[in-house]
C-alpha positions as a Markdown table, in Angstrom:
| # | Residue | x | y | z |
|---|---|---|---|---|
| 1 | Arg | -12.9 | 7.9 | -3.2 |
| 2 | Pro | -12.8 | 4.0 | -3.6 |
| 3 | Trp | -10.2 | 2.7 | -6.0 |
| 4 | Arg | -9.5 | -0.5 | -7.6 |
| 5 | Ala | -6.5 | -1.3 | -9.7 |
| 6 | Thr | -6.9 | -2.3 | -13.3 |
| 7 | Leu | -5.5 | -5.9 | -13.5 |
| 8 | Glu | -4.7 | -5.9 | -17.1 |
| 9 | Gly | -2.4 | -3.7 | -19.4 |
| 10 | Pro | 1.3 | -3.0 | -20.0 |
| 11 | Leu | 1.9 | -1.9 | -16.3 |
| 12 | Phe | 0.2 | -4.6 | -14.6 |
| 13 | Glu | 1.8 | -7.2 | -16.9 |
| 14 | Ala | 5.2 | -5.6 | -16.3 |
| 15 | Gly | 4.7 | -5.7 | -12.6 |
| 16 | Arg | 3.4 | -9.3 | -12.6 |
| 17 | Thr | 6.4 | -10.6 | -14.7 |
| 18 | Ala | 8.8 | -8.5 | -12.4 |
| 19 | Leu | 7.5 | -10.0 | -9.1 |
| 20 | Arg | 7.2 | -13.4 | -10.6 |
| 21 | Gln | 10.9 | -13.3 | -11.7 |
| 22 | Ala | 12.1 | -11.8 | -8.5 |
| 23 | Phe | 10.2 | -14.3 | -6.1 |
| 24 | Gly | 10.0 | -17.2 | -8.3 |
| 25 | Arg | 6.4 | -17.8 | -8.2 |
| 26 | Asp | 3.1 | -15.8 | -9.4 |
| 27 | Pro | 2.1 | -12.9 | -7.1 |
| 28 | Val | -0.9 | -13.2 | -5.0 |
| 29 | Leu | -3.4 | -10.4 | -5.8 |
| 30 | Val | -4.9 | -8.9 | -2.9 |
| 31 | Gly | -6.9 | -5.6 | -2.2 |
| 32 | Glu | -4.6 | -3.0 | -0.4 |
| 33 | Gly | -4.0 | 0.7 | -0.3 |
| 34 | Gly | -7.0 | 1.7 | 1.7 |
| 35 | Ser | -4.8 | 3.9 | 3.9 |
| 36 | Ile | -3.5 | 5.6 | 0.8 |
| 37 | Pro | -6.7 | 7.6 | -0.5 |
| 38 | Val | -4.6 | 9.6 | -3.0 |
| 39 | Val | -4.0 | 6.7 | -5.2 |
| 40 | Gly | -7.2 | 6.9 | -7.0 |
| 41 | Asp | -6.7 | 10.7 | -7.6 |
| 42 | Phe | -3.3 | 10.0 | -9.2 |
| 43 | Gln | -4.9 | 7.7 | -11.7 |
| 44 | Arg | -7.8 | 10.1 | -12.2 |
| 45 | Val | -5.8 | 13.1 | -12.6 |
| 46 | Leu | -2.7 | 11.9 | -14.4 |
| 47 | Gly | -4.8 | 9.7 | -16.7 |
| 48 | Ala | -2.4 | 6.8 | -16.1 |
| 49 | Pro | -2.7 | 3.5 | -14.3 |
| 50 | Val | -1.2 | 2.8 | -10.8 |
| 51 | Leu | 0.3 | 0.0 | -9.6 |
| 52 | Leu | 0.8 | -1.1 | -5.8 |
| 53 | Met | 3.3 | -3.6 | -5.2 |
| 54 | Gly | 3.9 | -4.9 | -1.5 |
| 55 | Phe | 6.7 | -7.2 | -0.5 |
| 56 | Gly | 6.0 | -7.7 | 3.3 |
| 57 | Leu | 3.7 | -10.7 | 4.6 |
| 58 | Pro | 0.4 | -10.2 | 6.9 |
| 59 | Gly | 2.5 | -11.3 | 10.3 |
| 60 | Glu | 5.0 | -8.3 | 9.5 |
| 61 | Asn | 2.7 | -5.7 | 11.1 |
| 62 | Ala | 2.5 | -3.2 | 8.4 |
| 63 | His | 2.2 | 0.2 | 9.8 |
| 64 | Ala | 2.3 | -0.7 | 13.4 |
| 65 | Pro | 4.8 | 0.2 | 16.0 |
| 66 | Asp | 6.4 | -3.1 | 15.6 |
| 67 | Glu | 6.2 | -3.4 | 11.7 |
| 68 | Trp | 9.4 | -5.4 | 10.1 |
| 69 | Ile | 10.3 | -7.0 | 6.9 |
| 70 | Ser | 12.6 | -10.1 | 6.4 |
| 71 | Met | 15.7 | -9.2 | 4.4 |
| 72 | Glu | 15.0 | -11.9 | 2.1 |
| 73 | Asn | 11.8 | -10.1 | 1.0 |
| 74 | Phe | 13.3 | -6.6 | 1.1 |
| 75 | Glu | 15.8 | -7.8 | -1.3 |
| 76 | Lys | 13.6 | -9.6 | -3.6 |
| 77 | Gly | 11.4 | -6.6 | -3.6 |
| 78 | Met | 14.2 | -4.3 | -4.7 |
| 79 | Leu | 14.9 | -6.8 | -7.6 |
| 80 | Ala | 11.2 | -6.6 | -8.4 |
| 81 | Val | 11.1 | -2.7 | -8.4 |
| 82 | Ala | 14.4 | -2.8 | -10.8 |
| 83 | Gly | 12.8 | -5.5 | -13.0 |
| 84 | Leu | 9.6 | -3.5 | -13.4 |
| 85 | Trp | 11.6 | -0.5 | -14.4 |
| 86 | Glu | 13.5 | -2.4 | -16.9 |
| 87 | Arg | 10.4 | -3.8 | -18.6 |
| 88 | Leu | 8.8 | -0.5 | -18.9 |
| 89 | Gly | 11.9 | 1.1 | -20.0 |
| 90 | Ala | 12.0 | -1.6 | -23.0 |
| 91 | Ser | 8.4 | -1.0 | -23.8 |
């Protein structure tokens, strides 16, 4: 089933803020997750919004045999995840 993220609400704002703080700039919003068809089911069955946050760049060959991610993006990504949990826990 097709699915599109809701780009508003507490989860999205917490994610946007966490990414901005970790990476030092506004996140780029792109369509992704086409290879994860269960995402729409999660939202429908659980009745809760879903947020996908990616930390790699297009040239890092996601899901290819030679996939890689820079350590800088990995570390900043982990900071973003921690920041997301911190914000959600405070709300």
